[in-house]
MINUVO-219425 format. One line per 3 residues: their letters; for each residue x, y, z of N, C-alpha, C. Coordinates in nm, 3 decimals, padded with zeros to 5 digits, always signed. Example, Ala and Ser with C-alpha at 12.3 -4.5 7.8 and 13.67 -1.06 7.14 Angstrom:
<fimars>
AS) +01.319:-00.569:+00.780:+01.230:-00.450:+00.780:+01.320:-00.330:+00.780 | +01.285:-00.225:+00.708:+01.367:-00.106:+00.714:+01.290:+00.003:+00.787
</fimars>
This chain:
<fimars>
MKI) +00.085:-00.119:+00.000:+00.000:+00.000:+00.000:+00.088:+00.125:+00.000 | +00.049:+00.224:-00.076:+00.123:+00.350:-00.081:+00.029:+00.467:-00.050 | +00.072:+00.551:+00.045:-00.004:+00.669:+00.083:+00.077:+00.794:+00.049
LSD) +00.013:+00.888:-00.021:+00.072:+01.019:-00.043:+00.012:+01.114:+00.059 | +00.097:+01.176:+00.139:+00.050:+01.267:+00.243:+00.100:+01.408:+00.218 | +00.011:+01.504:+00.235:+00.051:+01.644:+00.236:+00.134:+01.669:+00.361
FDG) +00.195:+01.785:+00.370:+00.282:+01.817:+00.484:+00.220:+01.924:+00.574 | +00.223:+02.051:+00.530:+00.171:+02.160:+00.613:+00.023:+02.139:+00.643 | -00.010:+02.134:+00.772:-00.150:+02.118:+00.812:-00.193:+01.974:+00.831
VLT) -00.117:+01.881:+00.775:-00.145:+01.738:+00.796:-00.045:+01.681:+00.896 | +00.081:+01.704:+00.872:+00.188:+01.655:+00.960:+00.241:+01.765:+01.051 | +00.189:+01.886:+01.033:+00.228:+01.999:+01.119:+00.104:+02.070:+01.172
DSV) +00.125:+02.149:+01.275:+00.024:+02.243:+01.323:+00.071:+02.380:+01.279 | +00.001:+02.440:+01.183:+00.049:+02.561:+01.115:+00.014:+02.692:+01.184 | -00.061:+02.688:+01.294:-00.116:+02.810:+01.352:-00.007:+02.911:+01.387
EEI) +00.099:+02.868:+01.455:+00.205:+02.961:+01.496:+00.281:+03.013:+01.375 | +00.305:+02.928:+01.276:+00.378:+02.972:+01.157:+00.296:+03.075:+01.080 | +00.167:+03.053:+01.070:+00.081:+03.149:+01.000:+00.081:+03.283:+01.071
SRM) +00.074:+03.280:+01.204:+00.076:+03.403:+01.283:+00.208:+03.477:+01.263 | +00.319:+03.402:+01.263:+00.450:+03.465:+01.245:+00.464:+03.522:+01.104 | +00.414:+03.452:+01.005:+00.420:+03.502:+00.868:+00.346:+03.635:+00.856
RQI) +00.231:+03.644:+00.922:+00.154:+03.769:+00.919:+00.232:+03.882:+00.984 | +00.299:+03.853:+01.096:+00.380:+03.955:+01.163:+00.490:+04.007:+01.071 | +00.557:+03.914:+01.003:+00.665:+03.953:+00.913:+00.610:+04.036:+00.798
FLG) +00.496:+03.994:+00.743:+00.433:+04.065:+00.633:+00.404:+04.210:+00.673 | +00.334:+04.228:+00.785:+00.299:+04.363:+00.829:+00.423:+04.445:+00.863 | +00.521:+04.381:+00.925:+00.642:+04.451:+00.966:+00.733:+04.491:+00.852
SFD) +00.702:+04.442:+00.732:+00.786:+04.476:+00.618:+00.748:+04.611:+00.556 | +00.640:+04.672:+00.605:+00.594:+04.801:+00.551:+00.621:+04.914:+00.650 | +00.628:+05.036:+00.596:+00.654:+05.153:+00.681:+00.539:+05.183:+00.776
RPD) +00.417:+05.148:+00.736:+00.299:+05.179:+00.818:+00.221:+05.052:+00.848 | +00.276:+04.964:+00.931:+00.211:+04.835:+00.958:+00.072:+04.846:+01.021 | +00.053:+04.944:+01.109:-00.078:+04.959:+01.173:-00.183:+05.001:+01.070
YIG) -00.144:+05.088:+00.979:-00.237:+05.135:+00.877:-00.278:+05.020:+00.785 | -00.181:+04.946:+00.736:-00.213:+04.835:+00.647:-00.287:+04.725:+00.722 | -00.257:+04.709:+00.850:-00.331:+04.612:+00.931:-00.478:+04.646:+00.939
GII) -00.510:+04.777:+00.948:-00.650:+04.819:+00.950:-00.720:+04.790:+00.819 | -00.650:+04.811:+00.707:-00.708:+04.779:+00.576:-00.736:+04.629:+00.567 | -00.642:+04.550:+00.615:-00.658:+04.404:+00.609:-00.779:+04.359:+00.690
EEL) -00.800:+04.419:+00.806:-00.916:+04.381:+00.888:-01.046:+04.405:+00.812 | -01.053:+04.514:+00.738:-01.173:+04.541:+00.657:-01.187:+04.438:+00.545 | -01.077:+04.404:+00.481:-01.081:+04.306:+00.372:-01.119:+04.168:+00.423
EGK) -01.077:+04.135:+00.544:-01.110:+04.004:+00.600:-01.260:+03.988:+00.618 | -01.328:+04.097:+00.653:-01.473:+04.092:+00.664:-01.537:+04.061:+00.529 | -01.483:+04.121:+00.424:-01.534:+04.096:+00.289:-01.514:+03.950:+00.250
IRS) -01.396:+03.896:+00.281:-01.366:+03.758:+00.243:-01.455:+03.661:+00.320 | -01.476:+03.688:+00.448:-01.560:+03.598:+00.528:-01.701:+03.587:+00.472 | -01.750:+03.695:+00.414:-01.887:+03.695:+00.363:-01.900:+03.621:+00.230
EPT) -01.789:+03.601:+00.159:-01.792:+03.531:+00.031:-01.660:+03.455:+00.011 | -01.632:+03.355:+00.095:-01.500:+03.290:+00.094:-01.466:+03.216:-00.035 | -01.567:+03.168:-00.107:-01.537:+03.091:-00.228:-01.515:+03.180:-00.351
RHG) -01.520:+03.312:-00.332:-01.494:+03.405:-00.443:-01.352:+03.461:-00.435 | -01.279:+03.422:-00.332:-01.143:+03.471:-00.312:-01.053:+03.354:-00.280 | -00.923:+03.375:-00.299:-00.830:+03.269:-00.265:-00.699:+03.280:-00.339
WIS) -00.642:+03.164:-00.370:-00.515:+03.156:-00.441:-00.544:+03.162:-00.590 | -00.479:+03.254:-00.660:-00.504:+03.273:-00.802:-00.388:+03.215:-00.884 | -00.423:+03.136:-00.985:-00.324:+03.084:-01.079:-00.385:+03.094:-01.218
EGR) -00.308:+03.144:-01.313:-00.358:+03.162:-01.450:-00.486:+03.247:-01.452 | -00.497:+03.340:-01.356:-00.613:+03.427:-01.349:-00.738:+03.361:-01.294 | -00.725:+03.238:-01.242:-00.841:+03.163:-01.193:-00.817:+03.118:-01.049
LSG) -00.929:+03.092:-00.978:-00.918:+03.044:-00.841:-00.863:+02.902:-00.839 | -00.758:+02.884:-00.762:-00.698:+02.752:-00.746:-00.732:+02.690:-00.611 | -00.751:+02.776:-00.510:-00.788:+02.729:-00.377:-00.871:+02.836:-00.309
FSS) -00.967:+02.795:-00.228:-01.059:+02.889:-00.164:-00.996:+02.953:-00.040 | -01.032:+03.078:-00.016:-00.966:+03.161:+00.083:-00.957:+03.101:+00.222 | -01.063:+03.039:+00.270:-01.065:+02.994:+00.408:-01.028:+02.848:+00.426
EDG) -00.968:+02.787:+00.324:-00.929:+02.646:+00.340:-00.810:+02.630:+00.434 | -00.722:+02.730:+00.440:-00.620:+02.733:+00.545:-00.564:+02.874:+00.554 | -00.482:+02.898:+00.654:-00.432:+03.032:+00.679:-00.336:+03.084:+00.574
FIW) -00.263:+02.994:+00.509:-00.171:+03.038:+00.404:-00.250:+03.090:+00.283 | -00.356:+03.018:+00.244:-00.438:+03.065:+00.131:-00.509:+03.195:+00.170 | -00.551:+03.205:+00.294:-00.616:+03.328:+00.343:-00.524:+03.447:+00.322
GVA) -00.397:+03.430:+00.357:-00.301:+03.538:+00.340:-00.281:+03.576:+00.194 | -00.280:+03.477:+00.106:-00.266:+03.504:-00.037:-00.389:+03.579:-00.088 | -00.507:+03.538:-00.041:-00.630:+03.606:-00.083:-00.627:+03.753:-00.043
ISH) -00.581:+03.783:+00.078:-00.568:+03.921:+00.124:-00.471:+03.997:+00.034 | -00.358:+03.934:+00.001:-00.257:+04.001:-00.082:-00.312:+04.033:-00.220 | -00.390:+03.941:-00.278:-00.450:+03.968:-00.409:-00.543:+04.089:-00.402
LLD) -00.623:+04.098:-00.296:-00.714:+04.212:-00.282:-00.637:+04.342:-00.264 | -00.528:+04.338:-00.187:-00.445:+04.457:-00.170:-00.386:+04.502:-00.303 | -00.346:+04.406:-00.385:-00.293:+04.441:-00.518:-00.401:+04.503:-00.606
QLT) -00.523:+04.451:-00.596:-00.633:+04.507:-00.674:-00.660:+04.652:-00.633 | -00.662:+04.677:-00.503:-00.687:+04.813:-00.453:-00.576:+04.909:-00.493 | -00.454:+04.858:-00.500:-00.342:+04.941:-00.544:-00.353:+04.975:-00.692
RTG) -00.390:+04.875:-00.773:-00.403:+04.898:-00.917:-00.513:+05.000:-00.948 | -00.620:+04.999:-00.869:-00.732:+05.090:-00.894:-00.715:+05.224:-00.822 | -00.602:+05.242:-00.754:-00.575:+05.370:-00.690:-00.641:+05.389:-00.555
QID) -00.705:+05.286:-00.501:-00.771:+05.299:-00.370:-00.671:+05.288:-00.256 | -00.554:+05.233:-00.286:-00.441:+05.235:-00.192:-00.326:+05.303:-00.263 | -00.264:+05.400:-00.194:-00.151:+05.471:-00.254:-00.036:+05.374:-00.277
RSL) +00.018:+05.375:-00.398:+00.123:+05.280:-00.434:+00.248:+05.297:-00.347 | +00.264:+05.413:-00.288:+00.382:+05.435:-00.203:+00.382:+05.339:-00.084 | +00.263:+05.294:-00.042:+00.256:+05.198:+00.068:+00.322:+05.067:+00.029
LES) +00.288:+05.018:-00.090:+00.350:+04.896:-00.139:+00.500:+04.915:-00.159 | +00.537:+05.029:-00.214:+00.678:+05.054:-00.244:+00.765:+05.066:-00.120 | +00.702:+05.079:-00.003:+00.780:+05.091:+00.120:+00.827:+04.956:+00.174
NRF) +00.786:+04.845:+00.110:+00.822:+04.715:+00.167:+00.973:+04.690:+00.159 | +01.025:+04.631:+00.263:+01.170:+04.613:+00.275:+01.224:+04.502:+00.187 | +01.135:+04.423:+00.127:+01.181:+04.317:+00.037:+01.204:+04.368:-00.105
GKD) +01.159:+04.490:-00.133:+01.178:+04.546:-00.266:+01.089:+04.483:-00.371 | +00.976:+04.426:-00.332:+00.885:+04.360:-00.425:+00.782:+04.458:-00.478 | +00.729:+04.428:-00.598:+00.633:+04.522:-00.659:+00.490:+04.473:-00.655
SFV) +00.461:+04.374:-00.571:+00.323:+04.332:-00.548:+00.310:+04.279:-00.406 | +00.190:+04.292:-00.351:+00.166:+04.241:-00.216:+00.176:+04.088:-00.214 | +00.137:+04.024:-00.323:+00.149:+03.878:-00.332:+00.295:+03.836:-00.318
DVG) +00.384:+03.908:-00.386:+00.526:+03.875:-00.377:+00.582:+03.905:-00.238 | +00.534:+04.010:-00.174:+00.576:+04.039:-00.037:+00.533:+03.924:+00.054 | +00.411:+03.874:+00.032:+00.364:+03.759:+00.110:+00.452:+03.637:+00.091
GEA) +00.497:+03.615:-00.033:+00.587:+03.503:-00.059:+00.717:+03.518:+00.016 | +00.770:+03.639:+00.022:+00.893:+03.663:+00.096:+00.871:+03.646:+00.246 | +00.753:+03.686:+00.294:+00.722:+03.669:+00.436:+00.717:+03.521:+00.472
FRA) +00.661:+03.440:+00.380:+00.658:+03.294:+00.405:+00.800:+03.239:+00.411 | +00.884:+03.279:+00.317:+01.021:+03.227:+00.315:+01.099:+03.270:+00.438 | +01.076:+03.393:+00.483:+01.144:+03.441:+00.604:+01.097:+03.361:+00.726
MAS) +00.966:+03.335:+00.733:+00.912:+03.255:+00.843:+00.971:+03.114:+00.839 | +00.973:+03.054:+00.720:+01.025:+02.917:+00.706:+01.172:+02.911:+00.745 | +01.247:+03.017:+00.713:+01.389:+03.022:+00.750:+01.405:+03.026:+00.902
ETQ) +01.318:+03.101:+00.969:+01.322:+03.106:+01.115:+01.291:+02.969:+01.174 | +01.192:+02.902:+01.117:+01.158:+02.767:+01.165:+01.277:+02.674:+01.150 | +01.341:+02.681:+01.033:+01.452:+02.591:+01.005:+01.573:+02.621:+01.093
SGG) +01.586:+02.745:+01.136:+01.700:+02.780:+01.222:+01.673:+02.742:+01.368 | +01.558:+02.680:+01.393:+01.528:+02.631:+01.527:+01.437:+02.719:+01.608 | +01.378:+02.819:+01.544:+01.289:+02.909:+01.615:+01.167:+02.839:+01.673
QNP) +01.117:+02.741:+01.602:+01.004:+02.661:+01.648:+01.001:+02.534:+01.565 | +00.928:+02.436:+01.611:+00.909:+02.315:+01.532:+00.761:+02.284:+01.527 | +00.698:+02.307:+01.412:+00.553:+02.289:+01.402:+00.509:+02.144:+01.383
FDS) +00.603:+02.049:+01.388:+00.567:+01.909:+01.367:+00.461:+01.865:+01.466 | +00.359:+01.798:+01.416:+00.252:+01.746:+01.501:+00.298:+01.612:+01.557 | +00.330:+01.609:+01.685:+00.387:+01.488:+01.746:+00.295:+01.367:+01.734
KAL) +00.164:+01.392:+01.719:+00.070:+01.280:+01.705:+00.091:+01.206:+01.573 | +00.158:+01.271:+01.478:+00.183:+01.206:+01.350:+00.297:+01.105:+01.358 | +00.375:+01.110:+01.465:+00.488:+01.020:+01.478:+00.441:+00.874:+01.480
GFF) +00.330:+00.850:+01.547:+00.275:+00.714:+01.551:+00.235:+00.663:+01.414 | +00.188:+00.755:+01.329:+00.150:+00.717:+01.192:+00.271:+00.665:+01.116 | +00.383:+00.736:+01.125:+00.503:+00.692:+01.053:+00.554:+00.558:+01.106
KHA) +00.553:+00.543:+01.237:+00.601:+00.417:+01.296:+00.512:+00.301:+01.257 | +00.380:+00.323:+01.261:+00.284:+00.219:+01.224:+00.300:+00.184:+01.077 | +00.316:+00.285:+00.993:+00.332:+00.260:+00.850:+00.457:+00.176:+00.823
KDS) +00.567:+00.210:+00.889:+00.691:+00.134:+00.871:+00.674:-00.011:+00.915 | +00.612:-00.030:+01.031:+00.593:-00.165:+01.084:+00.498:-00.247:+00.997 | +00.404:-00.178:+00.929:+00.303:-00.247:+00.849:+00.344:-00.261:+00.702
GVE) +00.460:-00.209:+00.667:+00.505:-00.218:+00.529:+00.432:-00.123:+00.436 | +00.375:-00.014:+00.491:+00.305:+00.085:+00.410:+00.406:+00.190:+00.362 | +00.409:+00.216:+00.234:+00.499:+00.317:+00.179:+00.436:+00.454:+00.194
VVV) +00.510:+00.547:+00.252:+00.462:+00.684:+00.270:+00.548:+00.779:+00.187 | +00.482:+00.859:+00.106:+00.549:+00.962:+00.027:+00.488:+01.096:+00.067 | +00.570:+01.186:+00.118:+00.522:+01.320:+00.155:+00.533:+01.409:+00.032
VSN) +00.419:+01.460:-00.012:+00.413:+01.544:-00.132:+00.356:+01.679:-00.091 | +00.435:+01.784:-00.108:+00.397:+01.913:-00.051:+00.441:+02.029:-00.139 | +00.370:+02.141:-00.125:+00.415:+02.265:-00.188:+00.541:+02.319:-00.122
SET) +00.561:+02.287:+00.005:+00.683:+02.328:+00.074:+00.804:+02.261:+00.010 | +00.919:+02.327:+00.024:+01.040:+02.272:-00.034:+01.091:+02.154:+00.048 | +01.165:+02.066:-00.019:+01.210:+01.942:+00.044:+01.294:+01.966:+00.168
DRI) +01.385:+02.065:+00.163:+01.473:+02.085:+00.279:+01.395:+02.128:+00.403 | +01.288:+02.204:+00.384:+01.203:+02.242:+00.497:+01.137:+02.118:+00.558 | +01.085:+02.031:+00.473:+01.017:+01.911:+00.520:+01.114:+01.819:+00.593
VDI) +01.232:+01.797:+00.534:+01.334:+01.712:+00.596:+01.372:+01.764:+00.733 | +01.392:+01.895:+00.744:+01.432:+01.955:+00.870:+01.327:+01.934:+00.978 | +01.201:+01.965:+00.947:+01.095:+01.957:+01.047:+01.065:+01.813:+01.087
LGR) +01.058:+01.724:+00.990:+01.032:+01.584:+01.023:+01.149:+01.523:+01.100 | +01.271:+01.557:+01.059:+01.389:+01.503:+01.127:+01.394:+01.547:+01.271 | +01.368:+01.676:+01.296:+01.367:+01.725:+01.434:+01.250:+01.669:+01.514
GGV) +01.147:+01.623:+01.442:+01.031:+01.564:+01.509:+01.050:+01.417:+01.542 | +01.164:+01.360:+01.502:+01.192:+01.220:+01.536:+01.149:+01.119:+01.432 | +01.110:+01.164:+01.312:+01.068:+01.072:+01.206:+01.191:+01.007:+01.143
DLN) +01.184:+00.876:+01.120:+01.289:+00.803:+01.051:+01.281:+00.839:+00.903 | +01.368:+00.928:+00.859:+01.361:+00.977:+00.722:+01.397:+00.870:+00.619 | +01.465:+00.765:+00.663:+01.499:+00.657:+00.571:+01.379:+00.569:+00.537
SIR) +01.272:+00.586:+00.614:+01.154:+00.500:+00.594:+01.050:+00.565:+00.503 | +01.075:+00.689:+00.457:+00.978:+00.761:+00.375:+01.050:+00.825:+00.255 | +00.970:+00.872:+00.160:+01.023:+00.955:+00.052:+00.955:+01.091:+00.058
IRG) +01.026:+01.193:+00.011:+00.974:+01.329:+00.017:+00.984:+01.394:-00.120 | +00.872:+01.453:-00.164:+00.870:+01.526:-00.289:+00.817:+01.667:-00.262 | +00.908:+01.759:-00.239:+00.870:+01.897:-00.212:+00.852:+01.975:-00.342
GAK) +00.806:+02.099:-00.327:+00.786:+02.186:-00.443:+00.687:+02.129:-00.542 | +00.578:+02.071:-00.492:+00.484:+01.998:-00.578:+00.396:+02.089:-00.664 | +00.388:+02.217:-00.631:+00.309:+02.313:-00.708:+00.165:+02.265:-00.731
KFT) +00.103:+02.218:-00.626:-00.035:+02.172:-00.636:-00.129:+02.287:-00.674 | -00.087:+02.407:-00.643:-00.171:+02.526:-00.669:-00.163:+02.574:-00.813 | -00.068:+02.525:-00.890:-00.046:+02.577:-01.026:-00.144:+02.514:-01.125
LAP) -00.221:+02.600:-01.192:-00.319:+02.555:-01.290:-00.260:+02.564:-01.431 | -00.312:+02.480:-01.519:-00.274:+02.485:-01.660:-00.348:+02.600:-01.728 | -00.298:+02.647:-01.842:-00.368:+02.757:-01.912:-00.513:+02.723:-01.947
KPQ) -00.538:+02.596:-01.980:-00.674:+02.555:-02.015:-00.746:+02.501:-01.892 | -00.859:+02.559:-01.853:-00.931:+02.514:-01.733:-00.992:+02.375:-01.750 | -01.009:+02.309:-01.636:-01.082:+02.183:-01.633:-01.168:+02.184:-01.507
ATQ) -01.278:+02.257:-01.516:-01.366:+02.274:-01.400:-01.442:+02.146:-01.371 | -01.441:+02.105:-01.244:-01.509:+01.984:-01.201:-01.600:+02.019:-01.084 | -01.720:+01.964:-01.085:-01.819:+01.995:-00.982:-01.807:+01.899:-00.864
FGN) -01.798:+01.953:-00.745:-01.802:+01.876:-00.621:-01.915:+01.934:-00.538 | -02.031:+01.871:-00.539:-02.147:+01.928:-00.472:-02.180:+02.062:-00.533 | -02.182:+02.167:-00.450:-02.209:+02.302:-00.499:-02.082:+02.379:-00.534
LQI) -01.968:+02.314:-00.522:-01.840:+02.381:-00.548:-01.784:+02.339:-00.683 | -01.733:+02.436:-00.756:-01.665:+02.409:-00.881:-01.515:+02.431:-00.859 | -01.437:+02.327:-00.883:-01.293:+02.333:-00.858:-01.219:+02.297:-00.986
DIS) -01.120:+02.376:-01.018:-01.039:+02.353:-01.137:-00.933:+02.247:-01.103 | -00.934:+02.136:-01.174:-00.839:+02.028:-01.146:-00.729:+02.019:-01.252 | -00.716:+02.122:-01.334:-00.610:+02.122:-01.436:-00.477:+02.163:-01.370
RPY) -00.417:+02.068:-01.299:-00.297:+02.094:-01.219:-00.183:+02.006:-01.272 | -00.112:+02.050:-01.375:-00.019:+01.963:-01.446:+00.096:+01.909:-01.362 | +00.152:+01.991:-01.274:+00.264:+01.945:-01.193:+00.219:+01.837:-01.095
YES) +00.107:+01.863:-01.030:+00.055:+01.767:-00.932:+00.008:+01.639:-01.001 | -00.057:+01.654:-01.115:-00.104:+01.536:-01.187:+00.013:+01.448:-01.230 | +00.124:+01.509:-01.268:+00.241:+01.433:-01.306:+00.292:+01.349:-01.189
ILR) +00.291:+01.407:-01.070:+00.334:+01.333:-00.950:+00.238:+01.218:-00.922 | +00.109:+01.245:-00.929:+00.010:+01.140:-00.900:+00.022:+01.025:-00.998 | +00.041:+01.054:-01.125:+00.051:+00.947:-01.225:+00.184:+00.874:-01.212
DEM) +00.285:+00.943:-01.165:+00.415:+00.879:-01.143:+00.411:+00.786:-01.023 | +00.347:+00.830:-00.916:+00.344:+00.753:-00.792:+00.236:+00.645:-00.790 | +00.123:+00.670:-00.854:+00.011:+00.575:-00.854:-00.024:+00.530:-00.712
PDA) -00.061:+00.625:-00.623:-00.086:+00.588:-00.484:-00.220:+00.516:-00.466 | -00.230:+00.445:-00.354:-00.357:+00.383:-00.316:-00.446:+00.485:-00.245 | -00.384:+00.585:-00.182:-00.462:+00.685:-00.108:-00.383:+00.814:-00.098
VVG) -00.455:+00.924:-00.086:-00.394:+01.057:-00.069:-00.461:+01.124:+00.050 | -00.380:+01.187:+00.135:-00.434:+01.259:+00.250:-00.391:+01.404:+00.244 | -00.482:+01.494:+00.277:-00.451:+01.637:+00.278:-00.549:+01.711:+00.367
DVF) -00.517:+01.838:+00.393:-00.607:+01.920:+00.473:-00.674:+02.028:+00.390 | -00.627:+02.050:+00.267:-00.686:+02.149:+00.177:-00.745:+02.074:+00.058 | -00.877:+02.066:+00.052:-00.940:+01.982:-00.050:-00.902:+02.026:-00.191
SFD) -00.908:+02.155:-00.220:-00.884:+02.201:-00.357:-00.742:+02.169:-00.401 | -00.643:+02.190:-00.315:-00.504:+02.165:-00.351:-00.470:+02.016:-00.349 | -00.504:+01.951:-00.239:-00.455:+01.816:-00.213:-00.542:+01.704:-00.270
LAL) -00.673:+01.722:-00.269:-00.762:+01.607:-00.287:-00.856:+01.613:-00.406 | -00.887:+01.732:-00.458:-00.984:+01.741:-00.567:-00.937:+01.661:-00.689 | -00.812:+01.680:-00.729:-00.760:+01.609:-00.846:-00.755:+01.458:-00.823
PAA) -00.693:+01.409:-00.714:-00.693:+01.264:-00.695:-00.833:+01.205:-00.683 | -00.926:+01.278:-00.620:-01.064:+01.228:-00.610:-01.124:+01.214:-00.748 | -01.099:+01.312:-00.836:-01.151:+01.306:-00.972:-01.087:+01.193:-01.052
LGI) -00.964:+01.155:-01.015:-00.895:+01.046:-01.083:-00.932:+00.909:-01.027 | -01.019:+00.909:-00.926:-01.065:+00.782:-00.868:-00.975:+00.726:-00.760 | -00.884:+00.809:-00.707:-00.795:+00.766:-00.598:-00.865:+00.789:-00.465
KTF) -00.847:+00.698:-00.372:-00.907:+00.713:-00.239:-00.848:+00.834:-00.169 | -00.933:+00.918:-00.110:-00.885:+01.042:-00.049:-00.932:+01.055:+00.095 | -00.845:+01.117:+00.175:-00.873:+01.143:+00.316:-00.851:+01.290:+00.344
LRR) -00.951:+01.355:+00.402:-00.939:+01.494:+00.442:-00.911:+01.502:+00.591 | -00.796:+01.555:+00.628:-00.770:+01.576:+00.770:-00.838:+01.704:+00.814 | -00.941:+01.687:+00.896:-01.015:+01.803:+00.945:-00.930:+01.880:+01.047
REY) -00.920:+02.010:+01.027:-00.852:+02.096:+01.122:-00.952:+02.199:+01.174 | -00.911:+02.279:+01.273:-01.003:+02.378:+01.330:-01.045:+02.481:+01.226 | -00.965:+02.496:+01.121:-00.996:+02.594:+01.017:-01.072:+02.534:+00.898
TPQ) -01.095:+02.404:+00.898:-01.163:+02.342:+00.783:-01.302:+02.402:+00.767 | -01.332:+02.463:+00.652:-01.463:+02.528:+00.635:-01.577:+02.428:+00.628 | -01.691:+02.468:+00.681:-01.809:+02.384:+00.676:-01.853:+02.359:+00.532
YIL) -01.836:+02.460:+00.445:-01.880:+02.442:+00.307:-01.797:+02.336:+00.234 | -01.674:+02.315:+00.279:-01.594:+02.206:+00.222:-01.648:+02.072:+00.269 | -01.673:+02.060:+00.399:-01.725:+01.934:+00.455:-01.859:+01.897:+00.393
ENI) -01.938:+01.997:+00.358:-02.072:+01.971:+00.302:-02.067:+01.932:+00.154 | -01.956:+01.958:+00.086:-01.953:+01.938:-00.059:-01.849:+01.837:-00.110 | -01.767:+01.785:-00.020:-01.670:+01.685:-00.065:-01.743:+01.557:-00.104
PKS) -01.684:+01.477:-00.193:-01.749:+01.352:-00.235:-01.767:+01.256:-00.117 | -01.867:+01.172:-00.125:-01.889:+01.073:-00.019:-01.772:+00.977:-00.007 | -01.697:+00.963:-00.115:-01.582:+00.872:-00.113:-01.463:+00.929:-00.036
TKV) -01.466:+01.060:-00.008:-01.358:+01.122:+00.070:-01.388:+01.107:+00.218 | -01.300:+01.037:+00.288:-01.321:+01.013:+00.431:-01.258:+01.126:+00.512 | -01.329:+01.173:+00.613:-01.279:+01.278:+00.701:-01.215:+01.212:+00.824
VEQ) -01.091:+01.251:+00.854:-01.020:+01.197:+00.971:-00.977:+01.313:+01.060 | -00.972:+01.285:+01.189:-00.934:+01.388:+01.286:-00.782:+01.393:+01.306 | -00.715:+01.278:+01.292:-00.570:+01.270:+01.306:-00.515:+01.186:+01.192
VSD) -00.396:+01.217:+01.150:-00.336:+01.138:+01.042:-00.316:+00.992:+01.086 | -00.300:+00.971:+01.216:-00.283:+00.833:+01.267:-00.407:+00.749:+01.244 | -00.524:+00.813:+01.224:-00.647:+00.739:+01.201:-00.646:+00.664:+01.068
LLV) -00.552:+00.699:+00.978:-00.548:+00.638:+00.846:-00.519:+00.489:+00.852 | -00.439:+00.448:+00.950:-00.395:+00.309:+00.954:-00.462:+00.229:+01.065 | -00.569:+00.284:+01.120:-00.644:+00.213:+01.225:-00.728:+00.103:+01.161
</fimars>
């Protein structure tokens, strides 16, 4: 049996990292309090229509805003860029960022990398210790585990290694670009949700690995494509998992509270 597991949010608890990324993002501007106030207003807008905002690829929604905190941050950055383009935010605010980037989305990317660098230098370890039993059980049962994540491989190796995972017993494929859409859309209906599954990089990994099951915490990124391909899927429910996702995922997608539940 082979299981493909996502990393952030499945094998980690991302709450502290997301909070730190936001601090770095705000602190990169000359007027952090001012931009923080704008963000609070935008967050109200997103909460009222979460499936209209999110991660944008090829000009289309790739992931919904409230599926996790990282996508939420990207959704905010896209709105800030829109307000800047239309002149509702003075461009000098964006130009004050210490990363020298010309879009809020790019500043957010730098904030993520800065946060990840702090984590890797030992600032914190977001590894979910409850996942350790999953790896041990998988090894003892002869289950092959492949960690497939948008995060880079060195970040995954560092966090899992410090968490006590036997890295020789698993394979890791970082930089999976699950969020990247192809130029041509392939919209697929899941209940009342329409999700684009034209994800060439991720599809290449899935067809290469041919897993028996895939586990993730973000349905649009991790599970929509494998579910459409007929692969067994598991959604790890987190405190941020939106109700609209739980109401619209296929009946074939099993909801689990802990990754260790996969091998029970």
